[in-house]
C-alpha positions in Angstrom: -16.3 5.3 -6.7 -12.6 6.5 -7.4 -10.5 8.5 -5.1 -10.4 11.8 -5.7 -7.8 12.9 -8.5 -4.9 15.2 -7.1 -5.0 18.6 -8.7 -1.6 19.9 -11.1 0.7 21.3 -9.1 0.1 24.2 -11.3 -3.2 24.6 -13.2 -2.2 27.2 -15.3 1.1 25.6 -17.0 0.1 24.1 -20.2 0.6 20.5 -20.2 2.8 18.9 -22.4 1.9 15.8 -24.7 2.4 12.2 -23.8 4.6 10.7 -26.0 4.8 7.5 -25.9 8.8 7.2 -27.2 10.1 9.5 -24.2 9.9 6.2 -21.8 12.4 3.7 -21.0 11.4 0.6 -23.0 13.7 -2.6 -22.5 16.0 -4.2 -24.6 12.6 -6.3 -26.1 10.4 -3.0 -26.4 8.7 -3.6 -22.6 7.8 -1.6 -19.8 6.3 -3.1 -16.3 2.9 -1.8 -15.2 1.7 -1.5 -12.2 -2.0 -1.7 -11.9 -3.9 0.1 -9.1 -7.4 0.1 -7.8 -8.1 4.0 -7.9 -10.5 3.3 -5.6 -9.3 2.1 -1.8 -5.4 1.8 -3.8 -5.0 -1.6 -3.8 -2.1 -2.8 -5.7 -3.7 -5.3 -7.9 -1.2 -6.3 -9.7 1.9 -5.9 -12.0 2.0 -6.6 -15.3 3.8 -5.9 -18.6 3.1 -3.6 -22.0 4.4 -2.5 -25.2 3.7 0.3 -27.4 0.5 -1.2 -28.9 -0.7 -2.4 -25.3 -0.5 1.2 -24.3 -1.6 2.5 -26.9 -4.8 0.6 -27.0 -5.0 0.9 -23.6 -5.2 5.0 -23.6 -7.5 4.4 -26.8 -10.3 2.6 -25.4 -9.9 3.0 -21.7 -9.7 -0.7 -21.1 -6.4 -1.8 -20.2 -4.4 -3.6 -22.5 -1.4 -5.9 -21.6 1.2 -7.6 -23.4 1.5 -11.7 -22.4 5.2 -12.6 -22.7 4.2 -16.6 -21.9 1.8 -15.9 -25.2 3.6 -13.3 -27.2 0.1 -11.6 -27.8 -1.8 -8.1 -26.4 -3.8 -9.5 -23.4 -7.1 -7.2 -23.1 -8.1 -7.6 -19.3 -10.1 -9.5 -18.6 -11.7 -10.5 -22.1 -12.5 -14.4 -21.0 -12.5 -14.3 -17.6 -15.2 -10.9 -17.5 -12.7 -9.8 -15.1 -11.6 -6.1 -16.4 -9.8 -2.7 -15.7 -11.0 0.2 -16.8 -8.4 3.1 -16.8 -8.9 6.0 -14.5 -5.2 7.6 -14.8 -1.8 6.5 -16.1 1.0 7.9 -14.5 4.8 7.7 -15.0 7.6 7.3 -12.5 10.8 9.7 -12.4 12.7 7.8 -14.3 10.0 6.7 -17.5 10.8 3.3 -16.7 7.5 1.7 -15.1 3.7 2.5 -15.5 1.1 3.2 -13.1 -2.4 2.2 -14.3 -5.1 3.3 -11.8 -8.1 1.7 -12.7 -12.0 0.6 -11.7 -11.5 -3.4 -11.3 -14.2 -5.5 -12.0 -13.9 -8.8 -10.1 -10.8 -10.1 -9.2 -7.5 -8.7 -10.6 -5.4 -12.2 -10.2 -6.2 -15.4 -12.0 -6.4 -17.3 -9.3 -9.3 -15.9 -8.6 -8.2 -13.3 -5.7 -8.8 -9.3 -5.7 -4.7 -9.4 -5.5 -2.2 -10.7 -7.0 -0.3 -9.7 -3.9 -1.4 -12.1 -1.9 1.1 -13.5 0.7 3.0 -12.0 2.7 6.7 -12.8 4.3 5.9 -12.3 8.3 8.8 -13.5 10.6 10.3 -15.3 7.9 7.1 -16.9 6.5 4.9 -17.0 3.9 1.4 -16.2 5.2 -1.7 -16.2 2.4 -3.6 -12.7 3.4 -6.0 -12.8 0.9 -8.0 -16.2 -0.2 -9.9 -16.7 -3.7 -12.8 -14.9 -4.3 -16.3 -17.1 -4.1 -18.0 -17.6 -7.6 
């Protein structure tokens, strides 16, 4: 169950329409997108979105990214079943990074771990802190 979303600072103020053109896309037309579990706050992964991926995500509620290696849309979980349902999309202060609060089905990482951030640097060594999820 997702954590409660924060209330708007001024709920009486009219909210402007979201305009993706106001985002700061890189020279390839991409923007980084961080996926965070809406239920417990775990950072799950970082990927990229282009305008089409963002539009599809907002239209369907299923998170879609842009695969730089395959040069095509990547509908998260389309083949694995490990989907991400968008709970809320946030834009950072510089408008150059997106934060997708999601409900994750199954592991988020292609290594079959809950999070792609499964390695910690501790006392100068890399330590694995998340094991792959058992099937």
